[in-house]
DSSP file (Angstrom, degrees, kcal/mol; ACC not computed):
  #  RESIDUE AA STRUCTURE BP1 BP2  ACC     N-H-->O    O-->H-N    N-H-->O    O-->H-N    TCO  KAPPA ALPHA  PHI   PSI    X-CA   Y-CA   Z-CA
    1    1 A X              0   0    0      0, 0.0     8,-3.2     0, 0.0     2,-0.3   0.000 360.0 360.0 360.0 163.6  168.1  -67.8    6.5
    2    2 A X  B     -A    8   0A   0      6,-0.2     2,-0.3    28,-0.0     6,-0.2  -0.840 360.0-147.0-112.1 154.9  166.3  -67.3    3.2
    3    3 A X    >   -     0   0    0      4,-2.0     3,-2.7    -2,-0.3    22,-0.1  -0.834  29.3-108.0-118.2 158.1  164.9  -70.1    1.0
    4    4 A X  T 3  S+     0   0    0     -2,-0.3    -1,-0.1     1,-0.3    24,-0.0   0.804 118.1  58.5 -55.6 -32.5  164.7  -70.2   -2.8
    5    5 A X  T 3  S-     0   0    0      1,-0.1    -1,-0.3     2,-0.1    21,-0.0   0.467 125.8 -98.2 -79.0  -0.7  160.9  -69.7   -2.6
    6    6 A X  S <  S+     0   0    0     -3,-2.7    19,-2.5     1,-0.3     2,-0.2   0.454  73.6 144.8 102.5   1.6  161.4  -66.3   -0.8
    7    7 A X        -     0   0    0     16,-0.2    -4,-2.0    17,-0.2     2,-0.5  -0.524  37.0-153.1 -76.9 140.5  160.9  -67.4    2.8
    8    8 A X  E     -AB   2  22A   0     14,-2.8    13,-3.2    -6,-0.2    14,-1.2  -0.972  23.9-170.4-110.0 123.3  162.9  -65.8    5.6
    9    9 A X  E     - B   0  20A   0     -8,-3.2     2,-0.3    -2,-0.5    11,-0.2  -0.796  15.5-164.1-122.5 157.0  163.2  -68.1    8.5
   10   10 A X  E     + B   0  19A   0      9,-2.3     9,-3.2    -2,-0.3     2,-0.3  -0.994  13.1 162.9-138.6 142.3  164.4  -68.0   12.1
   11   11 A X        -     0   0    0     -2,-0.3     7,-0.1     7,-0.2     6,-0.1  -0.964  39.8-101.0-148.6 159.5  165.3  -70.8   14.6
   12   12 A X    >   -     0   0    0     -2,-0.3     3,-1.6     5,-0.1     4,-0.1  -0.357  37.3-108.6 -74.9 165.7  167.3  -70.8   17.9
   13   13 A X  T 3  S+     0   0    0      1,-0.3    -1,-0.1     2,-0.1     0, 0.0   0.634 118.7  66.7 -69.6 -12.3  170.9  -72.1   17.9
   14   14 A X  T 3  S-     0   0    0      0, 0.0    -1,-0.3     0, 0.0    -2,-0.0   0.543 117.9-110.4 -84.2  -7.6  169.5  -75.2   19.7
   15   15 A X    <   +     0   0    0     -3,-1.6    -2,-0.1     1,-0.1     3,-0.1   0.841  54.5 166.8  88.7  34.9  167.6  -76.1   16.6
   16   16 A X        -     0   0    0      1,-0.2     2,-0.1    -4,-0.1    -1,-0.1  -0.088  54.1 -57.3 -71.0 179.7  163.9  -75.6   17.5
   17   17 A X        -     0   0    0      1,-0.1    -1,-0.2    -6,-0.1    -5,-0.1  -0.400  66.3-112.6 -59.5 125.5  161.1  -75.5   15.0
   18   18 A X        -     0   0    0     -2,-0.1     2,-0.4    -3,-0.1    -7,-0.2  -0.260  26.5-147.5 -62.5 148.9  161.8  -72.8   12.4
   19   19 A X  E     -B   10   0A   0     -9,-3.2    -9,-2.3    -3,-0.1     2,-0.5  -0.965  10.9-130.4-118.2 134.3  159.6  -69.8   12.3
   20   20 A X  E     +B    9   0A   0     -2,-0.4   -11,-0.2   -11,-0.2     3,-0.1  -0.751  23.7 178.0 -85.2 123.9  158.8  -67.9    9.1
   21   21 A X  E     -     0   0A   0    -13,-3.2     2,-0.3    -2,-0.5    32,-0.2   0.740  66.7 -15.9 -94.2 -29.1  159.3  -64.2    9.4
   22   22 A X  E     -B    8   0A   0    -14,-1.2   -14,-2.8    26,-0.1    -1,-0.3  -0.972  43.3-145.6-166.4 169.1  158.4  -63.2    5.8
   23   23 A X  S    S+     0   0    0     -2,-0.3   -16,-0.2   -16,-0.3   -14,-0.0   0.079  77.4  84.5-132.3  22.8  157.9  -64.6    2.4
   24   24 A X        +     0   0    0    -16,-0.0   -17,-0.2    15,-0.0     2,-0.1   0.251  48.4 137.8-115.7  12.5  159.2  -61.8    0.1
   25   25 A X        +     0   0    0    -19,-2.5    16,-0.2     1,-0.1     3,-0.1  -0.391  22.4 176.9 -66.5 132.4  163.0  -62.3   -0.1
   26   26 A X        +     0   0    0     14,-2.2     2,-0.3     1,-0.1    15,-0.2   0.356  67.5  39.2-113.6   1.8  164.3  -61.9   -3.7
   27   27 A X  S    S-     0   0    0     13,-0.6     2,-1.9     2,-0.2    13,-0.2  -0.986  85.1-111.8-147.7 152.9  168.0  -62.4   -2.8
   28   28 A X  S    S+     0   0    0     -2,-0.3     2,-0.4    -3,-0.1   -24,-0.0  -0.412  81.2 105.8 -84.3  62.6  170.0  -64.7   -0.5
   29   29 A X        +     0   0    0     -2,-1.9    11,-0.7    11,-0.1     2,-0.3  -0.992  38.7 169.9-143.7 131.8  171.0  -61.9    1.9
   30   30 A X  E     -C   39   0B   0     -2,-0.4     2,-0.3     9,-0.2     9,-0.2  -0.970  12.5-162.1-136.9 156.2  169.8  -61.0    5.4
   31   31 A X  E     -C   38   0B   0      7,-1.9     7,-3.0    -2,-0.3     2,-0.4  -0.986   6.5-161.0-135.4 147.2  171.0  -58.6    8.1
   32   32 A X  E     +C   37   0B   0     -2,-0.3     5,-0.2     5,-0.2     2,-0.2  -0.995  10.5 174.8-132.7 130.2  170.1  -58.6   11.7
   33   33 A X        -     0   0    0      3,-2.1    17,-0.0    -2,-0.4    40,-0.0  -0.431  57.4 -72.6-113.5-163.5  170.4  -55.8   14.3
   34   34 A X  S    S+     0   0    0      1,-0.2     3,-0.1    -2,-0.2    16,-0.0   0.722 128.0  16.3 -66.5 -21.1  169.2  -55.8   17.9
   35   35 A X  S    S+     0   0    0      1,-0.2    15,-2.4    14,-0.1     2,-0.3   0.664 118.5  42.6-124.7 -25.3  165.5  -55.5   17.0
   36   36 A X  E     - D   0  49B   0     13,-0.3    -3,-2.1    15,-0.1     2,-0.4  -0.850  53.7-139.6-133.5 160.3  164.9  -56.4   13.3
   37   37 A X  E     -CD  32  48B   0     11,-2.5    11,-1.9    -2,-0.3     2,-0.3  -0.979  27.7-161.7-114.5 132.2  165.7  -58.8   10.5
   38   38 A X  E     +CD  31  47B   0     -7,-3.0    -7,-1.9    -2,-0.4     2,-0.3  -0.898  13.1 170.3-119.1 143.2  166.2  -57.2    7.0
   39   39 A X  E     -CD  30  46B   0      7,-2.4     7,-2.6    -2,-0.3    -9,-0.2  -0.994  36.2-100.5-150.9 149.5  166.0  -58.7    3.5
   40   40 A X  E     - D   0  45B   0    -11,-0.7   -14,-2.2    -2,-0.3   -13,-0.6  -0.426  29.7-179.3 -68.3 141.5  166.0  -57.6   -0.1
   41   41 A X  E >   - D   0  44B   0      3,-2.8     3,-1.3   -16,-0.2     2,-0.4  -0.710  58.8 -77.3-140.2  84.4  162.6  -57.5   -1.9
   42   42 A X  T 3  S-     0   0    0      1,-0.3    23,-3.4    23,-0.3    -1,-0.2  -0.444 117.0  -2.7  59.2-112.5  163.2  -56.3   -5.5
   43   43 A X  T 3  S+     0   0    0     -2,-0.4    17,-0.8    21,-0.3    19,-0.4   0.144 132.5  50.5 -97.2  19.6  163.6  -52.5   -5.2
   44   44 A X  E <  S-DE  41  59B   0     -3,-1.3    -3,-2.8    15,-0.2     2,-0.5  -0.871  76.8-117.9-141.5 175.0  162.9  -52.3   -1.5
   45   45 A X  E     -DE  40  58B   0     13,-2.1    13,-3.2    -2,-0.3     2,-0.3  -0.989  23.9-157.2-117.2 128.7  164.0  -53.8    1.8
   46   46 A X  E     -DE  39  57B   0     -7,-2.6    -7,-2.4    -2,-0.5     2,-0.3  -0.763  15.2-178.4 -97.3 151.4  161.5  -55.7    3.9
   47   47 A X  E     -DE  38  56B   0      9,-2.3     9,-3.3    -2,-0.3     2,-0.3  -0.996  11.0-175.2-151.1 153.2  162.0  -56.1    7.7
   48   48 A X  E     -D   37   0B   0    -11,-1.9   -11,-2.5    -2,-0.3     7,-0.1  -0.957  38.3 -88.6-141.7 156.4  160.3  -57.7   10.6
   49   49 A X  E >   -D   36   0B   0      5,-0.4     3,-2.4    -2,-0.3   -13,-0.3  -0.362  53.7 -95.9 -62.4 146.0  160.9  -57.8   14.4
   50   50 A X  T 3  S+     0   0    0    -15,-2.4    -1,-0.1     1,-0.3   -40,-0.0  -0.460 117.5  29.7 -58.7 132.9  163.2  -60.6   15.6
   51   51 A X  T 3  S-     0   0    0     -2,-0.1    -1,-0.3   -32,-0.1     2,-0.1   0.283 128.3 -76.7  94.3  -9.9  160.8  -63.4   16.7
   52   52 A X    <   +     0   0    0     -3,-2.4     2,-0.3     2,-0.1   -31,-0.1  -0.225  68.6 129.1 106.7 164.6  158.1  -62.4   14.1
   53   53 A X        -     0   0    0    -32,-0.2     2,-0.2    -2,-0.1    -2,-0.1  -0.954  62.5  -5.4 144.6-161.6  155.5  -59.8   13.7
   54   54 A X        -     0   0    0     -2,-0.3    -5,-0.4     1,-0.1     2,-0.4  -0.433  63.1-133.4 -68.2 131.0  154.4  -57.3   11.1
   55   55 A X        -     0   0    0     -2,-0.2     2,-0.3    -7,-0.1    -7,-0.2  -0.739  22.9-161.8 -85.2 130.1  156.6  -57.0    8.0
   56   56 A X  E     -E   47   0B   0     -9,-3.3    -9,-2.3    -2,-0.4     2,-0.4  -0.789   8.8-137.3-110.3 155.9  157.4  -53.5    7.0
   57   57 A X  E     -E   46   0B   0     -2,-0.3     2,-0.6   -11,-0.2   -11,-0.2  -0.955   8.3-158.3-117.5 131.7  158.7  -52.2    3.6
   58   58 A X  E     -E   45   0B   0    -13,-3.2   -13,-2.1    -2,-0.4     2,-0.1  -0.940  16.2-138.6-109.2 116.3  161.5  -49.6    3.2
   59   59 A X  E     -E   44   0B   0     -2,-0.6     2,-0.3   -15,-0.2    34,-0.2  -0.414  21.3-158.5 -69.5 149.7  161.5  -47.8   -0.1
   60   60 A X        -     0   0    0    -17,-0.8     2,-0.7     2,-0.3    35,-0.1  -0.894  28.7-117.8-129.0 157.2  165.0  -47.3   -1.7
   61   61 A X  S    S+     0   0    0     -2,-0.3     2,-0.3    33,-0.1   -17,-0.1  -0.220  91.7  68.3 -86.3  45.8  166.5  -44.9   -4.2
   62   62 A X  S    S-     0   0    0     -2,-0.7    -2,-0.3   -19,-0.4     3,-0.2  -0.925  76.5-126.8-152.8 174.4  167.3  -47.8   -6.6
   63   63 A X  S    S+     0   0    0     -2,-0.3     2,-0.3     1,-0.2   -19,-0.1   0.623  91.7  31.4-106.0 -15.5  165.7  -50.4   -8.8
   64   64 A X        -     0   0    0    -21,-0.2    16,-0.6   -24,-0.0     2,-0.4  -0.803  62.2-160.2-150.2 103.1  167.3  -53.7   -7.5
   65   65 A X  E     +F   79   0C   0    -23,-3.4   -23,-0.3    -2,-0.3    14,-0.2  -0.703  20.5 163.5 -82.0 128.3  168.4  -54.4   -4.0
   66   66 A X  E     +     0   0C   0     12,-3.2     2,-0.3    -2,-0.4   -26,-0.2   0.762  57.3  21.7-115.2 -40.6  170.8  -57.3   -3.9
   67   67 A X  E     -F   78   0C   0     11,-1.4    11,-2.1   -28,-0.1     2,-0.4  -0.950  58.0-164.6-134.6 152.3  172.6  -57.3   -0.5
   68   68 A X  E     +F   77   0C   0     -2,-0.3     2,-0.3     9,-0.2     9,-0.2  -1.000  11.7 166.0-139.8 136.9  171.9  -55.9    2.9
   69   69 A X  E     -F   76   0C   0      7,-2.2     7,-3.0    -2,-0.4     2,-0.3  -0.934  14.7-155.4-139.4 162.9  174.1  -55.3    6.0
   70   70 A X  E     -F   75   0C   0     -2,-0.3     5,-0.2     5,-0.2    37,-0.2  -0.993  20.9-163.1-141.3 149.8  173.7  -53.3    9.2
   71   71 A X        -     0   0    0      3,-1.8     4,-0.1    -2,-0.3    -1,-0.1   0.239  62.8 -99.5-107.6   9.0  176.0  -51.7   11.8
   72   72 A X  S    S+     0   0    0      2,-0.5   -38,-0.1     1,-0.1     3,-0.1   0.061 119.4  53.9  95.1 -24.4  173.1  -51.4   14.3
   73   73 A X  S    S+     0   0    0      1,-0.3    15,-2.6    14,-0.1     2,-0.3   0.747 115.6  21.8-105.7 -39.9  172.4  -47.8   13.5
   74   74 A X  E     - G   0  87C   0     13,-0.3    -3,-1.8    15,-0.0    -2,-0.5  -0.912  65.8-135.6-128.5 155.8  171.9  -47.9    9.8
   75   75 A X  E     -FG  70  86C   0     11,-3.0    11,-1.7    -2,-0.3     2,-0.4  -0.961  22.7-156.5-109.1 127.7  171.0  -50.5    7.2
   76   76 A X  E     -FG  69  85C   0     -7,-3.0    -7,-2.2    -2,-0.5     2,-0.4  -0.867   6.0-163.3-109.5 139.2  173.2  -50.4    4.0
   77   77 A X  E     -FG  68  84C   0      7,-2.9     7,-2.3    -2,-0.4     2,-0.7  -0.980  14.2-145.1-129.6 125.1  171.9  -51.9    0.7
   78   78 A X  E     -FG  67  83C   0    -11,-2.1   -12,-3.2    -2,-0.4   -11,-1.4  -0.803  30.3-179.9 -85.8 119.4  173.9  -52.8   -2.4
   79   79 A X  E     -F   65   0C   0      3,-3.1    23,-0.4    -2,-0.7   -14,-0.2  -0.424  46.0 -83.7-107.8-175.0  171.8  -52.0   -5.4
   80   80 A X  S    S+     0   0    0    -16,-0.6    21,-1.5     1,-0.2   -15,-0.1   0.797 123.0   6.1 -64.4 -28.6  172.4  -52.4   -9.1
   81   81 A X  S    S+     0   0    0     19,-0.2    18,-1.3    20,-0.2     2,-0.3   0.287 128.2  21.6-138.8  10.8  174.3  -49.1   -9.4
   82   82 A X  E     - H   0  98C   0     16,-0.3    -3,-3.1    20,-0.1     2,-0.5  -0.972  65.8-111.2-164.0 171.8  174.7  -47.7   -5.9
   83   83 A X  E     -GH  78  97C   0     14,-2.6    13,-3.2    -2,-0.3    14,-1.4  -0.992  36.2-174.5-116.9 127.9  174.8  -48.2   -2.1
   84   84 A X  E     -GH  77  95C   0     -7,-2.3    -7,-2.9    -2,-0.5     2,-0.3  -0.736   4.3-163.5-115.3 165.1  171.9  -46.8   -0.1
   85   85 A X  E     +GH  76  94C   0      9,-2.4     9,-2.5    -2,-0.3     2,-0.3  -0.987   9.0 179.5-146.3 156.9  171.3  -46.5    3.6
   86   86 A X  E     -G   75   0C   0    -11,-1.7   -11,-3.0    -2,-0.3     7,-0.2  -0.970  42.6 -83.3-149.0 158.2  168.4  -45.9    6.0
   87   87 A X  E >   -G   74   0C   0      5,-0.4     3,-2.3    -2,-0.3   -13,-0.3  -0.324  56.1 -93.6 -63.4 143.4  168.1  -45.8    9.8
   88   88 A X  T 3  S+     0   0    0    -15,-2.6    -1,-0.1     1,-0.3   -18,-0.0  -0.330 116.9  28.3 -54.3 135.0  167.6  -49.1   11.5
   89   89 A X  T 3  S-     0   0    0     -3,-0.1    -1,-0.3     2,-0.1    -2,-0.1   0.409 130.8 -68.7  87.7  -1.2  163.9  -49.7   12.0
   90   90 A X  S <  S+     0   0    0     -3,-2.3     2,-0.3    -4,-0.1   -32,-0.1  -0.069  70.3 131.1 104.1 157.6  163.0  -47.6    8.9
   91   91 A X        -     0   0    0    -32,-0.1     2,-0.1    -5,-0.1   -32,-0.1  -0.919  61.8 -13.8 149.6-172.2  163.2  -44.0    7.8
   92   92 A X        -     0   0    0     -2,-0.3    -5,-0.4    -6,-0.1     2,-0.3  -0.356  61.6-143.7 -62.3 125.6  164.4  -41.9    4.9
   93   93 A X        -     0   0    0    -34,-0.2     2,-0.3    -7,-0.2    -7,-0.2  -0.710  20.5-177.7 -91.5 141.6  166.7  -43.7    2.6
   94   94 A X  E     -H   85   0C   0     -9,-2.5    -9,-2.4    -2,-0.3     2,-0.5  -0.923  31.3-105.0-133.7 159.3  169.6  -41.9    0.9
   95   95 A X  E     -H   84   0C   0     -2,-0.3   -11,-0.3   -11,-0.2     3,-0.1  -0.739  26.1-175.0 -84.1 129.0  172.4  -42.8   -1.5
   96   96 A X  E     -     0   0C   0    -13,-3.2     2,-0.3    -2,-0.5   -12,-0.2   0.876  70.0 -12.4 -87.0 -47.2  175.8  -43.2    0.1
   97   97 A X  E     -H   83   0C   0    -14,-1.4   -14,-2.6     2,-0.1     2,-0.6  -0.986  57.8-131.5-155.2 144.5  177.8  -43.7   -3.1
   98   98 A X  E     +H   82   0C   0     -2,-0.3     2,-0.3   -16,-0.2   -16,-0.3  -0.902  42.6 151.6 -98.4 124.6  177.1  -44.4   -6.8
   99   99 A X    >   -     0   0    0    -18,-1.3     3,-0.8    -2,-0.6     2,-0.3  -0.963  51.5 -97.9-155.5 133.4  179.3  -47.2   -8.0
  100  100 A X  T 3  S-     0   0    0     -2,-0.3   -19,-0.2     1,-0.2   -20,-0.1  -0.379  93.4 -25.1 -60.9 113.9  178.7  -49.7  -10.8
  101  101 A X  T 3  S-     0   0    0    -21,-1.5    -1,-0.2    -2,-0.3   -20,-0.2   0.900  76.7-162.0  54.5  59.2  177.3  -53.0   -9.5
  102  102 A X    <   +     0   0    0     -3,-0.8     2,-0.3   -23,-0.4    -1,-0.1  -0.427  19.5 158.4 -69.5 145.0  178.6  -53.1   -5.8
  103  103 A X        +     0   0    0      1,-0.1    12,-3.3    -2,-0.1   -24,-0.0  -0.943  43.5  58.3-154.4 175.0  178.6  -56.4   -4.0
  104  104 A X  S    S-     0   0    0     -2,-0.3    -1,-0.1    10,-0.2     9,-0.1   0.838  73.0-169.4  68.4  32.8  180.3  -58.1   -1.1
  105  105 A X        +     0   0    0      9,-0.1     2,-0.3    -3,-0.1     9,-0.2  -0.311  13.8 162.5 -64.1 132.9  179.0  -55.4    1.2
  106  106 A X  E     -I  113   0D   0      7,-2.4     7,-3.1   -37,-0.1     2,-0.4  -0.983  25.7-151.3-146.3 152.8  180.4  -55.3    4.7
  107  107 A X  E     +I  112   0D   0     -2,-0.3     2,-0.3     5,-0.2     5,-0.2  -0.991  28.3 148.1-124.6 138.6  180.7  -52.8    7.6
  108  108 A X  E >   +I  111   0D   0      3,-2.1     3,-2.1    -2,-0.4    -2,-0.1  -0.929  60.8   5.6-165.1 141.8  183.4  -52.8   10.2
  109  109 A X  T 3  S-     0   0    0     -2,-0.3     3,-0.1     1,-0.3    -2,-0.0   0.791 127.8 -55.0  55.3  33.9  185.3  -50.3   12.3
  110  110 A X  T 3  S+     0   0    0      1,-0.3     2,-0.3   -39,-0.0    -1,-0.3   0.597 117.3 105.0  78.1  10.5  183.1  -47.4   11.2
  111  111 A X  E <   -I  108   0D   0     -3,-2.1    -3,-2.1     2,-0.0     2,-0.4  -0.853  63.4-134.0-123.7 159.2  183.7  -48.0    7.5
  112  112 A X  E     -I  107   0D   0     -2,-0.3     2,-0.3    -5,-0.2    -5,-0.2  -0.937  24.8-170.8-111.3 132.7  181.8  -49.5    4.6
  113  113 A X  E     +I  106   0D   0     -7,-3.1    -7,-2.4    -2,-0.4     2,-0.3  -0.930  13.5 152.4-125.7 147.8  183.5  -52.0    2.3
  114  114 A X              0   0    0     -2,-0.3   -10,-0.2    -9,-0.2    -9,-0.1  -0.966 360.0 360.0-159.8 168.0  182.5  -53.6   -1.0
  115  115 A X              0   0    0    -12,-3.3   -11,-0.2    -2,-0.3    -1,-0.1   0.322 360.0 360.0-133.5 360.0  184.0  -55.0   -4.1
């Protein structure tokens, strides 16, 4: 989960002591794949290994990342005027579609949805 002060936290479903994975979240959105946790940090996406470790930064072709989702292969980001994507674990980011203020980002059945 994210906290108002920017912390990204993790705990087991049994309710153990929470662990801080990062402190740079700028939006209340996280995505998790098999290896990493991703969160918006202004004009980039930060990510860390599940369980903690070094936080990495992924540059994006936009100015304000608001939401993040993943399908396990790619991470998709709703920005102020477009949706971008990059490979899970980091790599070259590209624009998927330009659309005014996308939000409600979801992936399912091989498709990307937003409103």
